[in-house]
Each structure stands twice: as structure tokens, then as C-alpha cells.
mmCIF file of the N, C-alpha and C atoms, coordinates in Angstrom:
data_MODEL
# 
_entry.id   MODEL 
# 
loop_
_atom_site.group_PDB 
_atom_site.id 
_atom_site.type_symbol 
_atom_site.label_atom_id 
_atom_site.label_alt_id 
_atom_site.label_comp_id 
_atom_site.label_asym_id 
_atom_site.label_entity_id 
_atom_site.label_seq_id 
_atom_site.pdbx_PDB_ins_code 
_atom_site.Cartn_x 
_atom_site.Cartn_y 
_atom_site.Cartn_z 
_atom_site.occupancy 
_atom_site.B_iso_or_equiv 
_atom_site.pdbx_formal_charge 
_atom_site.auth_seq_id 
_atom_site.auth_comp_id 
_atom_site.auth_asym_id 
_atom_site.auth_atom_id 
_atom_site.pdbx_PDB_model_num 
ATOM 1   N N  . THR A 1 1  ? 97.585  121.615 120.461 1.00 0.00 ? 1  THR A N  1 
ATOM 2   C CA . THR A 1 1  ? 98.493  121.008 119.487 1.00 0.00 ? 1  THR A CA 1 
ATOM 3   C C  . THR A 1 1  ? 99.912  121.501 119.727 1.00 0.00 ? 1  THR A C  1 
ATOM 4   N N  . CYS A 1 2  ? 100.851 120.589 119.720 1.00 0.00 ? 2  CYS A N  1 
ATOM 5   C CA . CYS A 1 2  ? 102.251 120.953 119.881 1.00 0.00 ? 2  CYS A CA 1 
ATOM 6   C C  . CYS A 1 2  ? 103.144 119.744 119.636 1.00 0.00 ? 2  CYS A C  1 
ATOM 7   N N  . PRO A 1 3  ? 104.383 119.954 119.244 1.00 0.00 ? 3  PRO A N  1 
ATOM 8   C CA . PRO A 1 3  ? 105.316 118.841 119.112 1.00 0.00 ? 3  PRO A CA 1 
ATOM 9   C C  . PRO A 1 3  ? 106.003 118.577 120.449 1.00 0.00 ? 3  PRO A C  1 
ATOM 10  N N  . GLY A 1 4  ? 106.641 117.423 120.603 1.00 0.00 ? 4  GLY A N  1 
ATOM 11  C CA . GLY A 1 4  ? 107.423 117.129 121.804 1.00 0.00 ? 4  GLY A CA 1 
ATOM 12  C C  . GLY A 1 4  ? 106.648 116.355 122.840 1.00 0.00 ? 4  GLY A C  1 
ATOM 13  N N  . ARG A 1 5  ? 106.732 116.807 124.115 1.00 0.00 ? 5  ARG A N  1 
ATOM 14  C CA . ARG A 1 5  ? 106.060 116.149 125.238 1.00 0.00 ? 5  ARG A CA 1 
ATOM 15  C C  . ARG A 1 5  ? 105.167 117.164 125.932 1.00 0.00 ? 5  ARG A C  1 
ATOM 16  N N  . VAL A 1 6  ? 103.948 116.745 126.253 1.00 0.00 ? 6  VAL A N  1 
ATOM 17  C CA . VAL A 1 6  ? 103.010 117.641 126.925 1.00 0.00 ? 6  VAL A CA 1 
ATOM 18  C C  . VAL A 1 6  ? 102.080 116.802 127.802 1.00 0.00 ? 6  VAL A C  1 
ATOM 19  N N  . THR A 1 7  ? 101.618 117.410 128.904 1.00 0.00 ? 7  THR A N  1 
ATOM 20  C CA . THR A 1 7  ? 100.704 116.738 129.828 1.00 0.00 ? 7  THR A CA 1 
ATOM 21  C C  . THR A 1 7  ? 99.414  117.537 129.928 1.00 0.00 ? 7  THR A C  1 
ATOM 22  N N  . TYR A 1 8  ? 98.286  116.838 129.862 1.00 0.00 ? 8  TYR A N  1 
ATOM 23  C CA . TYR A 1 8  ? 96.965  117.441 130.008 1.00 0.00 ? 8  TYR A CA 1 
ATOM 24  C C  . TYR A 1 8  ? 96.296  116.805 131.225 1.00 0.00 ? 8  TYR A C  1 
ATOM 25  N N  . ARG A 1 9  ? 95.769  117.618 132.141 1.00 0.00 ? 9  ARG A N  1 
ATOM 26  C CA . ARG A 1 9  ? 95.019  117.091 133.284 1.00 0.00 ? 9  ARG A CA 1 
ATOM 27  C C  . ARG A 1 9  ? 93.536  117.130 132.938 1.00 0.00 ? 9  ARG A C  1 
ATOM 28  N N  . VAL A 1 10 ? 92.838  116.022 133.254 1.00 0.00 ? 10 VAL A N  1 
ATOM 29  C CA . VAL A 1 10 ? 91.428  115.881 132.898 1.00 0.00 ? 10 VAL A CA 1 
ATOM 30  C C  . VAL A 1 10 ? 90.641  115.338 134.085 1.00 0.00 ? 10 VAL A C  1 
ATOM 31  N N  . LEU A 1 11 ? 89.530  115.971 134.411 1.00 0.00 ? 11 LEU A N  1 
ATOM 32  C CA . LEU A 1 11 ? 88.631  115.473 135.448 1.00 0.00 ? 11 LEU A CA 1 
ATOM 33  C C  . LEU A 1 11 ? 87.643  114.516 134.781 1.00 0.00 ? 11 LEU A C  1 
ATOM 34  N N  . VAL A 1 12 ? 87.604  113.275 135.257 1.00 0.00 ? 12 VAL A N  1 
ATOM 35  C CA . VAL A 1 12 ? 86.696  112.269 134.697 1.00 0.00 ? 12 VAL A CA 1 
ATOM 36  C C  . VAL A 1 12 ? 85.658  111.930 135.765 1.00 0.00 ? 12 VAL A C  1 
ATOM 37  N N  . PRO A 1 13 ? 84.389  112.272 135.535 1.00 0.00 ? 13 PRO A N  1 
ATOM 38  C CA . PRO A 1 13 ? 83.340  111.987 136.519 1.00 0.00 ? 13 PRO A CA 1 
ATOM 39  C C  . PRO A 1 13 ? 83.074  110.484 136.653 1.00 0.00 ? 13 PRO A C  1 
ATOM 40  N N  . ALA A 1 14 ? 82.669  110.068 137.837 1.00 0.00 ? 14 ALA A N  1 
ATOM 41  C CA . ALA A 1 14 ? 82.285  108.675 138.065 1.00 0.00 ? 14 ALA A CA 1 
ATOM 42  C C  . ALA A 1 14 ? 81.184  108.285 137.087 1.00 0.00 ? 14 ALA A C  1 
ATOM 43  N N  . GLY A 1 15 ? 81.250  107.098 136.568 1.00 0.00 ? 15 GLY A N  1 
ATOM 44  C CA . GLY A 1 15 ? 80.231  106.610 135.639 1.00 0.00 ? 15 GLY A CA 1 
ATOM 45  C C  . GLY A 1 15 ? 80.421  107.058 134.200 1.00 0.00 ? 15 GLY A C  1 
ATOM 46  N N  . LYS A 1 16 ? 81.419  107.894 133.934 1.00 0.00 ? 16 LYS A N  1 
ATOM 47  C CA . LYS A 1 16 ? 81.710  108.348 132.572 1.00 0.00 ? 16 LYS A CA 1 
ATOM 48  C C  . LYS A 1 16 ? 82.979  107.668 132.075 1.00 0.00 ? 16 LYS A C  1 
ATOM 49  N N  . LYS A 1 17 ? 83.143  107.610 130.764 1.00 0.00 ? 17 LYS A N  1 
ATOM 50  C CA . LYS A 1 17 ? 84.340  107.028 130.176 1.00 0.00 ? 17 LYS A CA 1 
ATOM 51  C C  . LYS A 1 17 ? 85.131  108.109 129.454 1.00 0.00 ? 17 LYS A C  1 
ATOM 52  N N  . LEU A 1 18 ? 86.422  108.159 129.743 1.00 0.00 ? 18 LEU A N  1 
ATOM 53  C CA . LEU A 1 18 ? 87.328  109.045 129.020 1.00 0.00 ? 18 LEU A CA 1 
ATOM 54  C C  . LEU A 1 18 ? 87.862  108.278 127.819 1.00 0.00 ? 18 LEU A C  1 
ATOM 55  N N  . VAL A 1 19 ? 87.714  108.860 126.643 1.00 0.00 ? 19 VAL A N  1 
ATOM 56  C CA . VAL A 1 19 ? 88.303  108.309 125.426 1.00 0.00 ? 19 VAL A CA 1 
ATOM 57  C C  . VAL A 1 19 ? 89.157  109.414 124.832 1.00 0.00 ? 19 VAL A C  1 
ATOM 58  N N  . ALA A 1 20 ? 90.463  109.181 124.739 1.00 0.00 ? 20 ALA A N  1 
ATOM 59  C CA . ALA A 1 20 ? 91.380  110.187 124.207 1.00 0.00 ? 20 ALA A CA 1 
ATOM 60  C C  . ALA A 1 20 ? 92.117  109.608 123.014 1.00 0.00 ? 20 ALA A C  1 
ATOM 61  N N  . THR A 1 21 ? 92.148  110.382 121.933 1.00 0.00 ? 21 THR A N  1 
ATOM 62  C CA . THR A 1 21 ? 92.845  109.989 120.715 1.00 0.00 ? 21 THR A CA 1 
ATOM 63  C C  . THR A 1 21 ? 93.785  111.117 120.317 1.00 0.00 ? 21 THR A C  1 
ATOM 64  N N  . ILE A 1 22 ? 95.007  110.762 119.959 1.00 0.00 ? 22 ILE A N  1 
ATOM 65  C CA . ILE A 1 22 ? 95.943  111.740 119.421 1.00 0.00 ? 22 ILE A CA 1 
ATOM 66  C C  . ILE A 1 22 ? 96.342  111.287 118.027 1.00 0.00 ? 22 ILE A C  1 
ATOM 67  N N  . ALA A 1 23 ? 96.539  112.244 117.146 1.00 0.00 ? 23 ALA A N  1 
ATOM 68  C CA . ALA A 1 23 ? 96.934  111.942 115.771 1.00 0.00 ? 23 ALA A CA 1 
ATOM 69  C C  . ALA A 1 23 ? 97.648  113.155 115.193 1.00 0.00 ? 23 ALA A C  1 
ATOM 70  N N  . PHE A 1 24 ? 98.541  112.900 114.252 1.00 0.00 ? 24 PHE A N  1 
ATOM 71  C CA . PHE A 1 24 ? 99.248  113.989 113.601 1.00 0.00 ? 24 PHE A CA 1 
ATOM 72  C C  . PHE A 1 24 ? 98.312  114.790 112.716 1.00 0.00 ? 24 PHE A C  1 
ATOM 73  N N  . MET A 1 25 ? 98.499  116.096 112.721 1.00 0.00 ? 25 MET A N  1 
ATOM 74  C CA . MET A 1 25 ? 97.718  116.980 111.863 1.00 0.00 ? 25 MET A CA 1 
ATOM 75  C C  . MET A 1 25 ? 98.190  116.865 110.419 1.00 0.00 ? 25 MET A C  1 
ATOM 76  N N  . ASP A 1 26 ? 99.491  116.914 110.210 1.00 0.00 ? 26 ASP A N  1 
ATOM 77  C CA . ASP A 1 26 ? 100.094 116.839 108.880 1.00 0.00 ? 26 ASP A CA 1 
ATOM 78  C C  . ASP A 1 26 ? 101.361 116.011 108.989 1.00 0.00 ? 26 ASP A C  1 
ATOM 79  N N  . GLY A 1 27 ? 101.621 115.209 108.004 1.00 0.00 ? 27 GLY A N  1 
ATOM 80  C CA . GLY A 1 27 ? 102.870 114.466 107.984 1.00 0.00 ? 27 GLY A CA 1 
ATOM 81  C C  . GLY A 1 27 ? 102.821 113.176 108.766 1.00 0.00 ? 27 GLY A C  1 
ATOM 82  N N  . ASP A 1 28 ? 103.950 112.540 108.827 1.00 0.00 ? 28 ASP A N  1 
ATOM 83  C CA . ASP A 1 28 ? 104.092 111.256 109.490 1.00 0.00 ? 28 ASP A CA 1 
ATOM 84  C C  . ASP A 1 28 ? 105.092 111.370 110.617 1.00 0.00 ? 28 ASP A C  1 
ATOM 85  N N  . GLY A 1 29 ? 105.205 110.307 111.357 1.00 0.00 ? 29 GLY A N  1 
ATOM 86  C CA . GLY A 1 29 ? 106.160 110.245 112.445 1.00 0.00 ? 29 GLY A CA 1 
ATOM 87  C C  . GLY A 1 29 ? 105.681 109.286 113.503 1.00 0.00 ? 29 GLY A C  1 
ATOM 88  N N  . ASP A 1 30 ? 106.019 109.566 114.745 1.00 0.00 ? 30 ASP A N  1 
ATOM 89  C CA . ASP A 1 30 ? 105.618 108.704 115.847 1.00 0.00 ? 30 ASP A CA 1 
ATOM 90  C C  . ASP A 1 30 ? 105.193 109.575 117.014 1.00 0.00 ? 30 ASP A C  1 
ATOM 91  N N  . LEU A 1 31 ? 104.345 109.029 117.860 1.00 0.00 ? 31 LEU A N  1 
ATOM 92  C CA . LEU A 1 31 ? 103.942 109.648 119.097 1.00 0.00 ? 31 LEU A CA 1 
ATOM 93  C C  . LEU A 1 31 ? 103.361 108.566 119.981 1.00 0.00 ? 31 LEU A C  1 
ATOM 94  N N  . ASP A 1 32 ? 103.359 108.781 121.285 1.00 0.00 ? 32 ASP A N  1 
ATOM 95  C CA . ASP A 1 32 ? 102.864 107.802 122.243 1.00 0.00 ? 32 ASP A CA 1 
ATOM 96  C C  . ASP A 1 32 ? 102.021 108.515 123.295 1.00 0.00 ? 32 ASP A C  1 
ATOM 97  N N  . LEU A 1 33 ? 101.164 107.738 123.994 1.00 0.00 ? 33 LEU A N  1 
ATOM 98  C CA . LEU A 1 33 ? 100.214 108.333 124.929 1.00 0.00 ? 33 LEU A CA 1 
ATOM 99  C C  . LEU A 1 33 ? 100.101 107.486 126.189 1.00 0.00 ? 33 LEU A C  1 
ATOM 100 N N  . ASP A 1 34 ? 100.286 108.117 127.348 1.00 0.00 ? 34 ASP A N  1 
ATOM 101 C CA . ASP A 1 34 ? 100.062 107.479 128.649 1.00 0.00 ? 34 ASP A CA 1 
ATOM 102 C C  . ASP A 1 34 ? 98.881  108.143 129.323 1.00 0.00 ? 34 ASP A C  1 
ATOM 103 N N  . LEU A 1 35 ? 98.142  107.361 130.088 1.00 0.00 ? 35 LEU A N  1 
ATOM 104 C CA . LEU A 1 35 ? 97.115  107.872 130.985 1.00 0.00 ? 35 LEU A CA 1 
ATOM 105 C C  . LEU A 1 35 ? 97.583  107.530 132.392 1.00 0.00 ? 35 LEU A C  1 
ATOM 106 N N  . ARG A 1 36 ? 97.723  108.548 133.250 1.00 0.00 ? 36 ARG A N  1 
ATOM 107 C CA . ARG A 1 36 ? 98.265  108.352 134.597 1.00 0.00 ? 36 ARG A CA 1 
ATOM 108 C C  . ARG A 1 36 ? 97.288  108.884 135.643 1.00 0.00 ? 36 ARG A C  1 
ATOM 109 N N  . ASP A 1 37 ? 97.308  108.248 136.817 1.00 0.00 ? 37 ASP A N  1 
ATOM 110 C CA . ASP A 1 37 ? 96.443  108.725 137.903 1.00 0.00 ? 37 ASP A CA 1 
ATOM 111 C C  . ASP A 1 37 ? 97.052  109.961 138.562 1.00 0.00 ? 37 ASP A C  1 
ATOM 112 N N  . ALA A 1 38 ? 96.371  110.495 139.575 1.00 0.00 ? 38 ALA A N  1 
ATOM 113 C CA . ALA A 1 38 ? 96.817  111.734 140.220 1.00 0.00 ? 38 ALA A CA 1 
ATOM 114 C C  . ALA A 1 38 ? 98.192  111.599 140.864 1.00 0.00 ? 38 ALA A C  1 
ATOM 115 N N  . GLY A 1 39 ? 98.567  110.385 141.252 1.00 0.00 ? 39 GLY A N  1 
ATOM 116 C CA . GLY A 1 39 ? 99.872  110.141 141.849 1.00 0.00 ? 39 GLY A CA 1 
ATOM 117 C C  . GLY A 1 39 ? 100.959 109.852 140.838 1.00 0.00 ? 39 GLY A C  1 
ATOM 118 N N  . GLY A 1 40 ? 100.606 109.793 139.561 1.00 0.00 ? 40 GLY A N  1 
ATOM 119 C CA . GLY A 1 40 ? 101.575 109.544 138.506 1.00 0.00 ? 40 GLY A CA 1 
ATOM 120 C C  . GLY A 1 40 ? 101.700 108.101 138.079 1.00 0.00 ? 40 GLY A C  1 
ATOM 121 N N  . ALA A 1 41 ? 100.939 107.191 138.704 1.00 0.00 ? 41 ALA A N  1 
ATOM 122 C CA . ALA A 1 41 ? 100.995 105.777 138.326 1.00 0.00 ? 41 ALA A CA 1 
ATOM 123 C C  . ALA A 1 41 ? 100.337 105.553 136.966 1.00 0.00 ? 41 ALA A C  1 
ATOM 124 N N  . LEU A 1 42 ? 100.922 104.692 136.177 1.00 0.00 ? 42 LEU A N  1 
ATOM 125 C CA . LEU A 1 42 ? 100.410 104.388 134.842 1.00 0.00 ? 42 LEU A CA 1 
ATOM 126 C C  . LEU A 1 42 ? 99.100  103.615 134.937 1.00 0.00 ? 42 LEU A C  1 
ATOM 127 N N  . LEU A 1 43 ? 98.067  104.096 134.241 1.00 0.00 ? 43 LEU A N  1 
ATOM 128 C CA . LEU A 1 43 ? 96.774  103.415 134.152 1.00 0.00 ? 43 LEU A CA 1 
ATOM 129 C C  . LEU A 1 43 ? 96.635  102.689 132.821 1.00 0.00 ? 43 LEU A C  1 
ATOM 130 N N  . VAL A 1 44 ? 96.944  103.392 131.729 1.00 0.00 ? 44 VAL A N  1 
ATOM 131 C CA . VAL A 1 44 ? 96.818  102.841 130.378 1.00 0.00 ? 44 VAL A CA 1 
ATOM 132 C C  . VAL A 1 44 ? 97.921  103.432 129.515 1.00 0.00 ? 44 VAL A C  1 
ATOM 133 N N  . ARG A 1 45 ? 98.479  102.625 128.627 1.00 0.00 ? 45 ARG A N  1 
ATOM 134 C CA . ARG A 1 45 ? 99.503  103.112 127.691 1.00 0.00 ? 45 ARG A CA 1 
ATOM 135 C C  . ARG A 1 45 ? 99.127  102.702 126.272 1.00 0.00 ? 45 ARG A C  1 
ATOM 136 N N  . SER A 1 46 ? 99.315  103.643 125.335 1.00 0.00 ? 46 SER A N  1 
ATOM 137 C CA . SER A 1 46 ? 99.183  103.359 123.914 1.00 0.00 ? 46 SER A CA 1 
ATOM 138 C C  . SER A 1 46 ? 100.505 103.760 123.273 1.00 0.00 ? 46 SER A C  1 
ATOM 139 N N  . GLU A 1 47 ? 101.261 102.759 122.858 1.00 0.00 ? 47 GLU A N  1 
ATOM 140 C CA . GLU A 1 47 ? 102.608 102.995 122.362 1.00 0.00 ? 47 GLU A CA 1 
ATOM 141 C C  . GLU A 1 47 ? 102.844 102.079 121.153 1.00 0.00 ? 47 GLU A C  1 
ATOM 142 N N  . THR A 1 48 ? 102.532 102.600 119.985 1.00 0.00 ? 48 THR A N  1 
ATOM 143 C CA . THR A 1 48 ? 102.705 101.828 118.756 1.00 0.00 ? 48 THR A CA 1 
ATOM 144 C C  . THR A 1 48 ? 103.600 102.616 117.801 1.00 0.00 ? 48 THR A C  1 
ATOM 145 N N  . THR A 1 49 ? 103.789 102.099 116.625 1.00 0.00 ? 49 THR A N  1 
ATOM 146 C CA . THR A 1 49 ? 104.556 102.810 115.606 1.00 0.00 ? 49 THR A CA 1 
ATOM 147 C C  . THR A 1 49 ? 103.631 103.549 114.639 1.00 0.00 ? 49 THR A C  1 
ATOM 148 N N  . GLU A 1 50 ? 102.372 103.659 114.995 1.00 0.00 ? 50 GLU A N  1 
ATOM 149 C CA . GLU A 1 50 ? 101.381 104.323 114.144 1.00 0.00 ? 50 GLU A CA 1 
ATOM 150 C C  . GLU A 1 50 ? 101.400 105.837 114.356 1.00 0.00 ? 50 GLU A C  1 
ATOM 151 N N  . ASP A 1 51 ? 100.657 106.558 113.521 1.00 0.00 ? 51 ASP A N  1 
ATOM 152 C CA . ASP A 1 51 ? 100.517 108.014 113.618 1.00 0.00 ? 51 ASP A CA 1 
ATOM 153 C C  . ASP A 1 51 ? 99.345  108.410 114.507 1.00 0.00 ? 51 ASP A C  1 
ATOM 154 N N  . ARG A 1 52 ? 98.745  107.438 115.183 1.00 0.00 ? 52 ARG A N  1 
ATOM 155 C CA . ARG A 1 52 ? 97.563  107.681 116.015 1.00 0.00 ? 52 ARG A CA 1 
ATOM 156 C C  . ARG A 1 52 ? 97.644  106.767 117.234 1.00 0.00 ? 52 ARG A C  1 
ATOM 157 N N  . GLU A 1 53 ? 97.283  107.311 118.405 1.00 0.00 ? 53 GLU A N  1 
ATOM 158 C CA . GLU A 1 53 ? 97.217  106.520 119.642 1.00 0.00 ? 53 GLU A CA 1 
ATOM 159 C C  . GLU A 1 53 ? 95.882  106.796 120.313 1.00 0.00 ? 53 GLU A C  1 
ATOM 160 N N  . ARG A 1 54 ? 95.406  105.821 121.102 1.00 0.00 ? 54 ARG A N  1 
ATOM 161 C CA . ARG A 1 54 ? 94.094  105.955 121.745 1.00 0.00 ? 54 ARG A CA 1 
ATOM 162 C C  . ARG A 1 54 ? 94.117  105.243 123.095 1.00 0.00 ? 54 ARG A C  1 
ATOM 163 N N  . VAL A 1 55 ? 93.513  105.874 124.112 1.00 0.00 ? 55 VAL A N  1 
ATOM 164 C CA . VAL A 1 55 ? 93.324  105.248 125.416 1.00 0.00 ? 55 VAL A CA 1 
ATOM 165 C C  . VAL A 1 55 ? 91.877  105.442 125.856 1.00 0.00 ? 55 VAL A C  1 
ATOM 166 N N  . GLU A 1 56 ? 91.392  104.500 126.667 1.00 0.00 ? 56 GLU A N  1 
ATOM 167 C CA . GLU A 1 56 ? 90.061  104.580 127.254 1.00 0.00 ? 56 GLU A CA 1 
ATOM 168 C C  . GLU A 1 56 ? 90.173  104.268 128.732 1.00 0.00 ? 56 GLU A C  1 
ATOM 169 N N  . TYR A 1 57 ? 89.337  104.953 129.538 1.00 0.00 ? 57 TYR A N  1 
ATOM 170 C CA . TYR A 1 57 ? 89.379  104.735 130.981 1.00 0.00 ? 57 TYR A CA 1 
ATOM 171 C C  . TYR A 1 57 ? 88.037  105.126 131.590 1.00 0.00 ? 57 TYR A C  1 
ATOM 172 N N  . ALA A 1 58 ? 87.491  104.257 132.446 1.00 0.00 ? 58 ALA A N  1 
ATOM 173 C CA . ALA A 1 58 ? 86.232  104.527 133.140 1.00 0.00 ? 58 ALA A CA 1 
ATOM 174 C C  . ALA A 1 58 ? 86.466  104.339 134.638 1.00 0.00 ? 58 ALA A C  1 
ATOM 175 N N  . PRO A 1 59 ? 86.672  105.431 135.384 1.00 0.00 ? 59 PRO A N  1 
ATOM 176 C CA . PRO A 1 59 ? 86.941  105.307 136.813 1.00 0.00 ? 59 PRO A CA 1 
ATOM 177 C C  . PRO A 1 59 ? 85.688  104.935 137.609 1.00 0.00 ? 59 PRO A C  1 
ATOM 178 N N  . ALA A 1 60 ? 85.905  104.268 138.741 1.00 0.00 ? 60 ALA A N  1 
ATOM 179 C CA . ALA A 1 60 ? 84.798  103.921 139.628 1.00 0.00 ? 60 ALA A CA 1 
ATOM 180 C C  . ALA A 1 60 ? 84.283  105.152 140.379 1.00 0.00 ? 60 ALA A C  1 
ATOM 181 N N  . ALA A 1 61 ? 85.189  106.094 140.662 1.00 0.00 ? 61 ALA A N  1 
ATOM 182 C CA . ALA A 1 61 ? 84.838  107.341 141.349 1.00 0.00 ? 61 ALA A CA 1 
ATOM 183 C C  . ALA A 1 61 ? 85.407  108.502 140.536 1.00 0.00 ? 61 ALA A C  1 
ATOM 184 N N  . THR A 1 62 ? 84.877  109.697 140.738 1.00 0.00 ? 62 THR A N  1 
ATOM 185 C CA . THR A 1 62 ? 85.393  110.879 140.049 1.00 0.00 ? 62 THR A CA 1 
ATOM 186 C C  . THR A 1 62 ? 86.889  110.988 140.319 1.00 0.00 ? 62 THR A C  1 
ATOM 187 N N  . GLU A 1 63 ? 87.646  111.217 139.256 1.00 0.00 ? 63 GLU A N  1 
ATOM 188 C CA . GLU A 1 63 ? 89.106  111.188 139.362 1.00 0.00 ? 63 GLU A CA 1 
ATOM 189 C C  . GLU A 1 63 ? 89.735  112.177 138.388 1.00 0.00 ? 63 GLU A C  1 
ATOM 190 N N  . THR A 1 64 ? 90.814  112.818 138.816 1.00 0.00 ? 64 THR A N  1 
ATOM 191 C CA . THR A 1 64 ? 91.608  113.651 137.918 1.00 0.00 ? 64 THR A CA 1 
ATOM 192 C C  . THR A 1 64 ? 92.778  112.809 137.428 1.00 0.00 ? 64 THR A C  1 
ATOM 193 N N  . VAL A 1 65 ? 92.912  112.709 136.118 1.00 0.00 ? 65 VAL A N  1 
ATOM 194 C CA . VAL A 1 65 ? 93.973  111.922 135.498 1.00 0.00 ? 65 VAL A CA 1 
ATOM 195 C C  . VAL A 1 65 ? 94.815  112.827 134.612 1.00 0.00 ? 65 VAL A C  1 
ATOM 196 N N  . SER A 1 66 ? 95.961  112.316 134.195 1.00 0.00 ? 66 SER A N  1 
ATOM 197 C CA . SER A 1 66 ? 96.831  113.057 133.280 1.00 0.00 ? 66 SER A CA 1 
ATOM 198 C C  . SER A 1 66 ? 97.020  112.272 131.999 1.00 0.00 ? 66 SER A C  1 
ATOM 199 N N  . LEU A 1 67 ? 96.836  112.951 130.887 1.00 0.00 ? 67 LEU A N  1 
ATOM 200 C CA . LEU A 1 67 ? 97.175  112.406 129.575 1.00 0.00 ? 67 LEU A CA 1 
ATOM 201 C C  . LEU A 1 67 ? 98.556  112.946 129.238 1.00 0.00 ? 67 LEU A C  1 
ATOM 202 N N  . VAL A 1 68 ? 99.508  112.057 129.013 1.00 0.00 ? 68 VAL A N  1 
ATOM 203 C CA . VAL A 1 68 ? 100.876 112.452 128.724 1.00 0.00 ? 68 VAL A CA 1 
ATOM 204 C C  . VAL A 1 68 ? 101.221 112.006 127.302 1.00 0.00 ? 68 VAL A C  1 
ATOM 205 N N  . VAL A 1 69 ? 101.429 112.982 126.437 1.00 0.00 ? 69 VAL A N  1 
ATOM 206 C CA . VAL A 1 69 ? 101.847 112.713 125.065 1.00 0.00 ? 69 VAL A CA 1 
ATOM 207 C C  . VAL A 1 69 ? 103.362 112.858 125.023 1.00 0.00 ? 69 VAL A C  1 
ATOM 208 N N  . TYR A 1 70 ? 104.056 111.855 124.472 1.00 0.00 ? 70 TYR A N  1 
ATOM 209 C CA . TYR A 1 70 ? 105.515 111.912 124.417 1.00 0.00 ? 70 TYR A CA 1 
ATOM 210 C C  . TYR A 1 70 ? 106.028 111.287 123.127 1.00 0.00 ? 70 TYR A C  1 
ATOM 211 N N  . ASN A 1 71 ? 107.278 111.521 122.852 1.00 0.00 ? 71 ASN A N  1 
ATOM 212 C CA . ASN A 1 71 ? 107.924 111.048 121.618 1.00 0.00 ? 71 ASN A CA 1 
ATOM 213 C C  . ASN A 1 71 ? 107.275 111.622 120.365 1.00 0.00 ? 71 ASN A C  1 
ATOM 214 N N  . ALA A 1 72 ? 106.581 112.731 120.482 1.00 0.00 ? 72 ALA A N  1 
ATOM 215 C CA . ALA A 1 72 ? 105.923 113.328 119.317 1.00 0.00 ? 72 ALA A CA 1 
ATOM 216 C C  . ALA A 1 72 ? 106.975 113.965 118.411 1.00 0.00 ? 72 ALA A C  1 
ATOM 217 N N  . THR A 1 73 ? 106.974 113.539 117.169 1.00 0.00 ? 73 THR A N  1 
ATOM 218 C CA . THR A 1 73 ? 107.939 114.051 116.201 1.00 0.00 ? 73 THR A CA 1 
ATOM 219 C C  . THR A 1 73 ? 107.322 115.074 115.250 1.00 0.00 ? 73 THR A C  1 
ATOM 220 N N  . ASN A 1 74 ? 106.061 115.426 115.512 1.00 0.00 ? 74 ASN A N  1 
ATOM 221 C CA . ASN A 1 74 ? 105.368 116.368 114.648 1.00 0.00 ? 74 ASN A CA 1 
ATOM 222 C C  . ASN A 1 74 ? 104.219 116.965 115.459 1.00 0.00 ? 74 ASN A C  1 
ATOM 223 N N  . THR A 1 75 ? 103.564 117.980 114.942 1.00 0.00 ? 75 THR A N  1 
ATOM 224 C CA . THR A 1 75 ? 102.422 118.602 115.596 1.00 0.00 ? 75 THR A CA 1 
ATOM 225 C C  . THR A 1 75 ? 101.234 117.656 115.541 1.00 0.00 ? 75 THR A C  1 
ATOM 226 N N  . PHE A 1 76 ? 100.502 117.543 116.670 1.00 0.00 ? 76 PHE A N  1 
ATOM 227 C CA . PHE A 1 76 ? 99.380  116.596 116.753 1.00 0.00 ? 76 PHE A CA 1 
ATOM 228 C C  . PHE A 1 76 ? 98.126  117.275 117.264 1.00 0.00 ? 76 PHE A C  1 
ATOM 229 N N  . ASP A 1 77 ? 96.990  116.598 117.082 1.00 0.00 ? 77 ASP A N  1 
ATOM 230 C CA . ASP A 1 77 ? 95.709  116.987 117.656 1.00 0.00 ? 77 ASP A CA 1 
ATOM 231 C C  . ASP A 1 77 ? 95.338  115.975 118.726 1.00 0.00 ? 77 ASP A C  1 
ATOM 232 N N  . LEU A 1 78 ? 94.784  116.453 119.823 1.00 0.00 ? 78 LEU A N  1 
ATOM 233 C CA . LEU A 1 78 ? 94.248  115.595 120.885 1.00 0.00 ? 78 LEU A CA 1 
ATOM 234 C C  . LEU A 1 78 ? 92.753  115.772 120.896 1.00 0.00 ? 78 LEU A C  1 
ATOM 235 N N  . VAL A 1 79 ? 92.009  114.667 120.821 1.00 0.00 ? 79 VAL A N  1 
ATOM 236 C CA . VAL A 1 79 ? 90.552  114.698 120.840 1.00 0.00 ? 79 VAL A CA 1 
ATOM 237 C C  . VAL A 1 79 ? 90.074  113.859 122.008 1.00 0.00 ? 79 VAL A C  1 
# 
């Protein structure tokens, strides 16, 4: 949990689905979530005006991806 911008690297095994949700712990504001491949290319983006964002991704082969939380105006939880 942290405010601001942060990147999490995640290993996703082949045949599994990554589901990531971020939401504010307390209070309101905005935050956005990108899922990027190992080279930094955008795979999925969740960018709304809500207090919660969610992405899903199921790679064909085992892959390390990055979850990038940005524009966070408050402390959040990543699940």
C-alpha cells in the first residue's frame, strides 16, 4: 500500500489468469492501473474515475508482467 506511482512485477504461469484489483483503503480520489509486458508494452489498462480499478490477463506462456499503479491520490490496497 502506498500513494503515488508504484510498479509490481508478477510471474504469471501459463494456463493461469492474473486478476488484479486496486482500491482505496480510506477516502476517495482517483487511481489508474496498467498491465505491461516484460518489455514495457501495454497489455491492459484500467483508467476510470472510480475508486477501484481491475485488470485481467491470461498469458499463453509463462510470463513476467508489471502492474503499474499511477495517479493515486490516496493510499490503496492491491489484491
